[in-house]
N, C-alpha and C positions, 0 to 999 in steps of 0.2 A: 478433477477431484483435488481438493486441497485439505491440508490438516495443519493445525497449530496446537501446541501445548504451551500454556503459560503457567509458570510456577513462581509464586511470590514468597519470598523469604524476608526476614527482618531488614536486611540491608541490600537486597538485590532482587531483581526480577529476571527470570530466565525465560526466553522464548525459543521454542524448538519447532521447526516447520520443515515440511518436505520442500524440495526445490524443483520438483518435476513439473514440466509443462507437457500436456498431452495433445495428441492430434484428435481430430473428430472421431477417429476409430477407437480411441481409448488407449493408444500406444504412446509410450513416453517419447516425446519428440526432442526434448532438450531439458537442461537443468539451468535454473537461473535464480535471480534475486526475488524474494517475496517479502522480505522484512528489511526495513531501513531504520537503523537506530538514529535518534535525534536527541542526544543527551542534553543539549543546551535548551531544548524545549520540554524536557522531562517526559519524553514519549518515544514510542517506536511505531512505525507504520507497517501494517501487514495488509497485503492485498491478495485477492483471489480473482480468478477470471483472466482476462488478457494480461500476460506477463509484461508486455511493453509499457504498461501504465505505471508500474511501481515507482521507478525513478522520477518520471515527470511529476507525479503527484507529490512525492517527497520534496522535490526541488521547489514546486509551487508553494507548498506549505512553508518551507524555510524562507522563501522570498516574501511571503505575504504576512507572516505572523512573527512577533517577537517573544510572545509568552504563551504558555499553555492555556491560560485564561482567555487570551484572544482567540485561540483555536476553538475552545469550547463555544464561544459566542459567534464565531464567524465561519465555522466549518460547513454549515448547511449552504450558505451562499457560495462559499468557495467551490464546493463540489458541484453545485448546479452550474456555475459559470465554467468550471473546468470541463464538464461534460459537453456543454454547449459549444465551447471552443474546439473540442476534439470529436464531436459527434460523427463526422465523416469517417475518422479512423475506426471508431467503434462499429460503425455499419460495415466497413470492410472486413472486420473480424468476424461478424456474425454469420 
């Protein structure tokens, strides 16, 4: 289970999220990063699911794109290719 609260104000956006990762039994197993701020791209990345993917996805986005507009047009291809490169890790998680 994951949750996120996004609050937009005139000069700021606030993101609040839980940091819990759960075992298959629903027990909190650890706490970790689910949001990565990328101010130079005017965005933040929030993930749910396997917690080990947050930082690699953020790093990939930062390496692949220079502007938010590029992300908008290229994110679908990026995510498909990211999944294909890491499919075995995702299978191990399932």
